[in-house]
C-alpha positions as CSV (number, residue, x, y, z in Angstrom):
1,M,6.5,49.0,-2.0
2,T,6.8,49.2,-6.2
3,T,7.3,52.6,-8.5
4,I,5.1,53.0,-11.6
5,S,5.7,55.2,-14.1
6,V,2.8,56.7,-16.0
7,P,2.0,59.0,-18.5
8,L,-0.1,61.4,-18.4
9,N,-2.0,63.7,-21.2
10,A,-2.0,67.4,-20.1
11,K,-5.8,67.1,-19.7
12,L,-5.4,64.4,-16.5
13,E,-2.5,66.2,-15.1
14,K,-4.6,69.1,-15.5
15,A,-7.4,67.0,-13.3
16,I,-5.2,65.8,-10.5
17,N,-4.1,69.5,-10.5
18,H,-7.4,70.5,-10.0
19,L,-7.9,67.2,-7.5
20,I,-4.7,68.4,-5.0
21,E,-6.9,72.4,-5.5
22,S,-9.7,71.6,-4.8
23,G,-8.7,69.0,-1.7
24,Y,-8.8,66.0,-2.7
25,G,-5.7,65.1,-1.8
26,S,-2.4,66.5,-0.5
27,N,-0.5,65.5,-4.1
28,K,-0.3,64.0,-6.5
29,I,0.6,60.9,-5.1
30,E,-2.5,60.7,-2.7
31,V,-4.4,62.0,-5.4
32,I,-3.7,58.7,-7.3
33,H,-3.4,56.2,-4.3
34,R,-7.3,57.6,-3.4
35,A,-8.5,57.4,-7.0
36,V,-7.6,53.8,-7.7
37,I,-8.9,53.2,-3.7
38,S,-12.1,54.8,-5.1
39,A,-12.2,52.2,-8.6
40,S,-11.6,49.8,-6.5
41,E,-14.5,50.0,-3.6
42,E,-16.2,50.9,-6.4
43,E,-15.9,47.6,-8.6
44,A,-17.1,45.7,-5.4
45,I,-20.4,48.0,-5.2
46,G,-21.0,46.0,-8.6
47,I,-19.7,43.2,-8.4
48,V,-22.2,43.1,-4.8
49,L,-25.2,44.9,-7.3
50,R,-24.9,42.2,-9.7
51,A,-25.2,39.3,-7.4
52,K,-28.5,41.1,-5.8
53,K,-29.6,41.5,-9.1
54,E,-29.4,37.5,-10.4
55,I,-30.5,36.4,-6.9
56,S,-33.6,38.3,-7.5
57,L,-34.2,37.2,-11.3
58,G,-33.2,34.2,-9.7
59,R,-31.0,33.1,-10.6
60,G,-28.6,32.6,-7.5
61,I,-27.0,29.9,-5.8
62,K,-28.6,28.7,-2.5
63,G,-28.0,26.5,0.0
64,G,-25.5,26.8,3.1
65,L,-21.6,27.7,2.7
66,K,-21.3,23.5,4.2
67,E,-23.4,22.8,1.0
68,L,-22.2,25.5,-1.4
69,V,-18.9,24.4,-1.1
70,K,-19.8,21.1,-1.4
71,K,-21.5,21.3,-5.1
72,F,-17.9,23.3,-6.6
73,K,-15.3,20.8,-4.8
């Protein structure tokens, strides 16, 4: 496991403490872990939604997986 030291301004530290008080996490580490996981999940959802939009606009790639692999080799 890696340890990262991140300087926080007073506003961010207050926000983290508020999240602890409201039950989002039991300590600063848990709050930050949950926040990073949440950000990663939001990014993945955004990628899927953008791909879905591209497909609906007719810009998607069509074909079976084997055919698509051949196109990108």
